[in-house]
GULUM-423314 format. One record per residue: residue number from 0; residue in one letter; x negated, y, z of N, C-alpha, C in turn. Coordinates in Angstrom, 3 decimals, padded with zeros to 6 digits. Layout:
  vovex  pati       n_x       n_y       n_z      ca_x      ca_y      ca_z       c_x       c_y       c_z
    NUM     a         X         Y         Z         X         Y         Z         X         Y         Z
...
This chain:
  vovex  pati       n_x       n_y       n_z      ca_x      ca_y      ca_z       c_x       c_y       c_z
      0     m   014.223  -010.726   025.824   015.006  -011.630   026.455   013.935  -012.650   027.014
      1     p   013.604  -013.005   027.345   012.304  -014.103   027.590   012.476  -015.133   027.074
      2     s   010.966  -015.595   026.931   010.486  -016.693   025.771   010.821  -017.792   027.001
      3     l   011.205  -018.947   026.401   011.583  -020.323   026.698   010.018  -021.077   026.495
      4     s   010.115  -021.861   027.931   008.511  -022.872   027.577   008.844  -023.830   027.551
      5     p   007.864  -024.703   027.224   008.296  -025.718   026.224   008.967  -026.850   026.647
      6     t   008.968  -026.584   028.281   009.222  -027.999   028.693   011.222  -027.694   028.413
      7     e   011.312  -026.361   028.403   012.927  -026.050   028.652   013.489  -026.028   027.208
      8     i   012.455  -025.676   026.257   013.018  -025.814   024.776   012.988  -027.395   024.278
      9     l   012.056  -028.253   024.714   012.973  -029.625   024.882   013.846  -029.833   025.643
     10     t   014.558  -030.053   026.733   015.028  -029.808   027.275   016.553  -029.057   026.668
     11     i   016.392  -028.415   025.936   017.602  -027.878   024.718   017.923  -028.484   024.095
     12     a   016.551  -029.098   023.264   016.444  -029.793   022.118   017.136  -030.994   022.478
     13     g   016.986  -031.732   023.590   017.852  -032.907   024.347   019.146  -032.743   024.072
     14     l   019.629  -032.315   024.275   021.261  -031.327   025.000   021.974  -031.382   023.096
     15     i   021.121  -030.535   022.356   021.445  -030.098   021.023   021.709  -031.837   020.526
     16     a   020.867  -033.021   021.070   020.433  -034.025   020.046   021.500  -034.825   020.484
     17     g   021.468  -034.495   021.588   022.704  -035.520   022.506   024.244  -035.504   021.961
     18     l   024.132  -033.596   022.087   025.921  -033.635   021.472   025.747  -034.101   020.078
     19     i   024.670  -034.058   019.067   025.530  -034.726   017.352   025.486  -035.667   017.714
     20     a   024.757  -036.576   018.480   025.023  -037.933   018.831   026.169  -038.523   019.558
     21     f   026.466  -037.676   020.337   028.367  -037.550   020.712   029.276  -037.561   020.404
     22     v   028.998  -036.535   019.164   030.001  -036.209   017.993   030.026  -037.703   017.219
     23     m   029.185  -038.214   016.948   028.754  -039.081   015.560   028.897  -039.965   016.391
     24     i   029.268  -040.480   017.307   029.472  -041.695   018.164   031.033  -041.780   018.202
     25     l   031.990  -041.224   018.431   033.351  -040.676   018.515   033.811  -040.399   017.164
     26     t   033.263  -040.152   015.825   033.787  -040.219   015.023   033.511  -041.125   014.056
     27     a   032.585  -041.967   014.299   031.857  -042.783   013.030   032.711  -043.562   013.433
     28     n   033.341  -044.606   011.937   033.727  -045.889   012.065   033.136  -047.075   011.990
     29     r   031.575  -046.797   013.014   031.346  -048.099   012.066   030.832  -049.536   013.250
     30     v   031.331  -050.291   012.567   031.399  -051.748   013.298   030.120  -052.180   013.681
     31     t   028.874  -051.942   012.800   027.396  -052.563   013.131   026.337  -051.095   013.588
     32     g   025.889  -050.993   014.247   025.041  -049.754   014.667   023.632  -050.188   013.269
     33     n   022.798  -048.334   013.824   021.811  -048.801   012.645   020.477  -049.100   013.930
     34     a   020.203  -050.577   013.069   018.649  -050.886   013.665   017.907  -049.990   013.631
     35     l   017.503  -049.495   012.588   015.917  -048.626   012.004   016.109  -047.166   013.200
     36     l   016.998  -047.115   013.067   017.985  -046.053   014.047   017.293  -046.157   015.826
     37     a   017.950  -046.953   016.101   017.518  -047.313   017.492   015.979  -047.938   017.652
     38     a   015.190  -048.284   016.910   013.953  -048.938   016.745   013.371  -047.536   016.199
     39     m   013.734  -047.196   016.373   012.913  -045.056   015.485   012.742  -044.389   016.634
     40     l   014.175  -044.360   017.373   014.670  -043.967   018.948   013.716  -044.446   020.028
     41     s   013.412  -046.104   019.744   012.721  -046.601   020.618   011.343  -046.384   020.888
     42     a   010.783  -046.244   019.636   009.216  -045.933   019.102   009.152  -044.654   019.348
     43     g   009.784  -043.575   019.344   009.764  -041.617   019.521   009.617  -041.188   020.623
     44     f   010.789  -042.215   021.837   010.318  -041.694   022.779   009.399  -042.459   023.425
     45     a   009.054  -043.844   023.029   007.791  -044.597   024.210   006.289  -043.483   023.366
     46     a   006.923  -043.260   022.416   005.199  -042.152   022.314   005.689  -041.076   023.187
     47     f   006.650  -040.231   023.044   007.183  -038.755   023.943   006.545  -039.547   025.412
     48     t   006.766  -040.694   026.211   006.457  -041.263   027.722   005.272  -041.152   027.391
     49     g   004.595  -042.275   026.865   003.070  -041.653   026.776   002.239  -041.117   026.832
     50     v   002.750  -039.596   026.130   001.839  -038.118   026.223   002.505  -038.006   028.102
     51     q   003.692  -038.068   028.446   003.908  -037.916   029.482   002.877  -038.540   030.623
     52     i   003.010  -039.617   030.118   002.352  -040.450   031.158   000.396  -040.317   031.585
     53     w   000.136  -039.775   029.739  -001.404  -039.268   029.657  -001.124  -037.784   030.887
     54     q  -000.793  -036.559   030.454  -000.754  -035.884   030.785  -000.839  -035.571   032.165
     55     d   000.722  -036.142   033.268   000.764  -035.723   033.918   000.264  -037.451   035.327
     56     g   000.852  -038.439   034.900   000.288  -039.751   035.280   001.692  -040.562   035.448
     57     i   001.458  -041.364   036.056   002.543  -042.594   035.908   003.026  -042.236   037.595
     58     v   002.211  -041.724   038.547   002.835  -041.257   040.083   004.147  -039.781   039.745
     59     m   003.758  -039.396   038.335   004.979  -038.266   038.361   006.424  -038.791   038.294
     60     f   006.624  -040.050   037.943   007.440  -040.886   038.199   008.275  -040.448   039.115
     61     w   007.384  -041.461   040.136   008.331  -041.188   041.476   008.199  -039.857   041.929
     62     t   007.320  -038.598   041.670   007.532  -037.835   042.403   008.860  -037.250   042.010
     63     n   008.996  -037.255   040.882   009.944  -036.850   040.234   011.299  -037.089   040.601
     64     h   011.505  -038.100   041.196   012.615  -038.703   041.117   013.031  -038.667   042.883
     65     s   012.288  -038.512   043.377   012.111  -038.780   045.098   012.172  -037.368   045.729
     66     v   011.732  -036.357   045.776   011.061  -035.110   045.858   012.455  -034.788   046.776
     67     n   013.150  -034.927   045.638   014.759  -033.845   046.662   016.159  -034.693   046.044
     68     l   017.106  -033.850   046.692   018.255  -035.167   046.523   018.441  -034.823   044.948
     69     t   018.103  -033.751   044.231   018.423  -033.851   042.285   017.435  -034.672   042.240
     70     g   016.739  -035.245   042.559   015.749  -035.715   042.024   016.162  -038.098   042.025
     71     v   016.828  -038.119   043.329   017.347  -038.948   043.089   018.630  -039.187   042.742
     72     q   019.575  -038.422   042.639   020.567  -038.141   041.996   020.510  -038.885   040.525
     73     v   018.910  -037.876   039.650   019.271  -037.950   038.448   018.343  -039.708   038.154
     74     w   017.921  -040.264   039.327   016.708  -041.533   039.295   018.272  -043.052   039.308
     75     w   019.294  -042.261   040.566   020.246  -043.125   040.728   021.333  -042.817   039.072
     76     d   021.631  -041.935   038.751   022.039  -041.667   037.360   021.278  -042.605   036.016
     77     l   020.264  -042.463   035.900   019.316  -043.490   034.794   019.364  -045.124   035.165
     78     v   019.202  -045.468   036.461   019.649  -046.785   036.719   021.092  -047.121   036.149
     79     i   021.719  -046.726   037.357   023.450  -046.629   036.470   023.419  -046.738   035.253
     80     t   023.233  -045.847   034.399   023.886  -045.733   032.813   023.002  -046.743   032.251
     81     v   022.010  -046.978   033.093   021.168  -048.144   032.041   021.345  -049.818   032.077
     82     m   022.162  -049.699   033.297   022.675  -050.783   033.799   023.761  -051.575   033.051
     83     v   024.887  -050.375   033.167   026.198  -050.319   032.609   026.117  -050.411   030.743
     84     a   025.157  -050.188   030.382   024.689  -049.905   029.015   024.462  -051.568   028.614
     85     l   023.147  -052.558   029.493   022.926  -053.421   029.117   023.956  -054.640   030.030
     86     f   024.725  -054.561   030.782   026.431  -054.656   030.848   027.223  -055.263   029.459
     87     f   026.940  -054.242   029.027   027.786  -053.962   027.273   026.835  -055.087   026.428
     88     v   025.966  -054.845   026.462   024.796  -055.160   025.500   024.626  -056.850   025.702
     89     a   024.384  -057.494   026.863   024.207  -058.404   027.490   025.077  -059.765   026.447
     90     p   026.060  -059.921   026.441   026.624  -060.892   026.245   026.880  -060.687   024.146
     91     r   026.946  -059.573   023.944   026.338  -059.849   022.335   025.162  -059.737   022.088
     92     a   024.276  -059.875   023.160   022.922  -060.522   022.794   022.807  -061.685   022.996
     93     r   023.529  -062.576   023.682   023.562  -063.893   024.184   024.418  -064.494   023.129
     94     k   024.510  -063.969   022.560   026.138  -063.926   021.069   024.952  -064.596   019.850
     95     q   024.035  -063.574   020.686   022.935  -063.418   018.630   021.635  -064.080   019.126
     96     g   021.496  -065.426   019.859   020.684  -065.829   020.829   019.317  -065.443   020.812
     97     m   019.432  -064.306   021.609   018.501  -063.533   022.537   018.340  -063.886   023.286
     98     n   016.887  -063.331   023.930   016.643  -064.364   025.172   016.968  -062.840   026.274
     99     v   018.059  -062.854   026.618   018.571  -062.211   027.475   017.815  -061.631   028.466
    100     p   017.215  -062.726   029.420   016.484  -062.220   030.751   015.349  -061.479   030.325
    101     l   014.194  -061.902   029.614   012.992  -061.697   028.920   013.694  -059.777   028.068
    102     w   014.725  -059.863   027.812   014.741  -058.488   027.265   015.149  -057.356   028.382
    103     g   015.783  -058.271   029.265   016.538  -057.097   030.046   015.476  -056.905   031.261
    104     l   014.173  -057.663   031.484   012.920  -057.156   031.705   012.225  -056.183   031.457
    105     f   012.512  -056.087   030.327   011.707  -055.261   029.607   012.212  -054.014   029.619
    106     v   013.913  -054.150   029.444   014.551  -052.602   029.970   014.761  -052.043   031.411
    107     a   014.944  -052.690   032.131   014.525  -052.945   033.885   012.884  -052.132   033.820
    108     c   011.954  -052.346   033.104   010.846  -051.946   033.397   010.925  -050.538   032.344
    109     t   011.306  -050.304   031.502   010.888  -048.990   030.645   012.031  -048.554   030.723
    110     a   013.470  -048.694   031.218   014.716  -047.539   030.835   015.458  -047.916   028.903
    111     s   015.401  -046.647   028.947   015.986  -046.331   027.790   015.127  -046.901   026.534
    112     i   013.937  -046.999   026.899   012.895  -047.508   026.160   012.920  -049.318   024.928
    113     g   013.260  -049.886   026.482   013.963  -051.176   026.095   015.030  -051.384   025.875
    114     l   015.980  -050.538   026.112   017.281  -050.512   026.175   017.446  -050.318   024.663
    115     l   016.862  -049.439   023.955   016.631  -048.925   022.316   016.402  -049.766   021.721
    116     a   015.030  -050.913   022.284   014.615  -051.919   021.480   015.241  -052.880   021.474
    117     m   015.969  -053.285   022.463   016.726  -054.393   022.520   017.883  -053.921   021.617
    118     i   019.038  -052.890   021.634   019.639  -052.421   020.612   019.176  -052.735   019.127
    119     a   018.176  -052.552   019.113   017.642  -052.339   017.482   017.879  -053.747   017.301
    120     r   016.972  -054.913   017.763   017.214  -056.392   017.866   018.305  -056.611   017.609
    121     l   019.464  -056.266   018.305   020.355  -056.395   018.224   021.054  -056.317   016.814
    122     f   021.211  -055.126   016.997   021.640  -054.605   015.610   021.070  -055.409   014.322
    123     w   020.256  -055.784   013.901   019.716  -055.904   013.324   020.112  -057.477   013.293
    124     l   019.947  -058.351   014.221   020.823  -059.730   014.158   022.051  -060.255   013.419
    125     e   022.555  -058.800   014.575   024.091  -059.044   013.485   024.476  -058.916   012.437
    126     q   023.461  -057.441   011.559   023.861  -057.460   010.655   023.192  -058.193   009.593
    127     a   022.391  -059.178   010.011   022.048  -060.335   008.920   022.893  -061.322   009.294
    128     a   023.164  -061.645   010.981   024.740  -062.475   010.681   025.596  -062.380   010.031
    129     a   026.018  -061.049   009.343   026.838  -060.288   009.130   026.808  -060.709   007.229
    130     d   025.380  -060.194   007.286   024.849  -060.358   005.195   024.965  -062.012   005.436
    131     v   025.193  -063.163   006.322   024.971  -064.396   006.007   026.263  -065.102   005.644
    132     a   027.010  -064.114   006.366   028.964  -064.737   006.053   028.898  -064.355   005.122
    133     a   029.019  -063.025   004.695   029.524  -062.475   003.932   029.043  -063.427   002.573
    134     a   027.739  -063.931   002.594   027.304  -064.838   001.328   027.970  -066.324   001.119
    135     k   028.684  -066.668   002.173   028.931  -067.436   002.656   030.718  -067.847   002.184
    136     a   031.050  -066.661   002.545   032.093  -066.390   001.748   032.493  -066.632   000.354
    137     p   033.582  -067.552  -000.154   034.367  -067.572  -001.246   034.948  -066.571  -001.785
    138     d   034.980  -066.006  -003.392   034.892  -064.545  -003.531   036.327  -064.738  -003.292
    139     t   036.805  -063.816  -002.544   038.616  -063.972  -002.441   039.622  -063.544  -004.076
    140     k   038.534  -062.035  -004.340   039.511  -062.018  -005.214   039.667  -062.592  -006.897
    141     a   038.285  -063.690  -006.977   037.630  -064.134  -008.165   039.439  -065.506  -007.719
    142     a   038.932  -065.916  -006.377   039.759  -067.189  -005.984   041.391  -067.274  -006.295
    143     a   041.922  -065.640  -005.943   043.156  -064.721  -006.022   043.733  -065.205  -007.459
    144     k   042.831  -064.569  -008.389   043.267  -064.848  -009.870   043.212  -066.092  -009.943
    145     q   042.246  -066.837  -010.143   041.984  -068.260  -009.993   043.437  -068.701  -010.373
    146     a   044.104  -068.565  -008.798   045.416  -069.555  -008.564   046.440  -068.407  -009.055
    147     t   046.466  -067.527  -009.642   047.523  -066.847  -010.167   047.637  -066.754  -011.903
    148     d   046.347  -067.263  -012.265   045.955  -067.812  -014.066   045.455  -068.554  -014.374
    149     p   046.357  -069.774  -014.304   046.165  -071.244  -014.946   044.350  -070.850  -015.858
    150     a   044.168  -069.979  -016.819   043.563  -069.689  -018.358   041.933  -069.711  -017.457
    151     v   042.209  -069.413  -016.463   041.448  -068.793  -015.711   040.170  -070.263  -015.320
């Protein structure tokens, strides 16, 4: 059996990680995302991108996406996917008071890196808002017991 190159191993690892994420997203019952996980993914992918730029240069992004129709298709797929994600994230971000035009510019310039960072911030703000709302909400069990038991 021929050995795999490092780039083939990274491609397979990405596929496996994507499949695991796919199953977890479809089976989880989460209301709010994980800010720490999104931030770690953003930072990790930014580091990986930094290595790629250091090794191959920034021009390779252009070369990779413009050399043939496959590269163009991958480019369009990336642009469409990031814009669809931004379409769904932007209203929630506005609701949390985030500067959507500035975050959008960051996403447009860095694709998944900026999108993951934006999502990490959004998840953090949503969780903080949920925590504040929970702290302000009256204790419904105690209130119900007090309403039914005059001795309380």
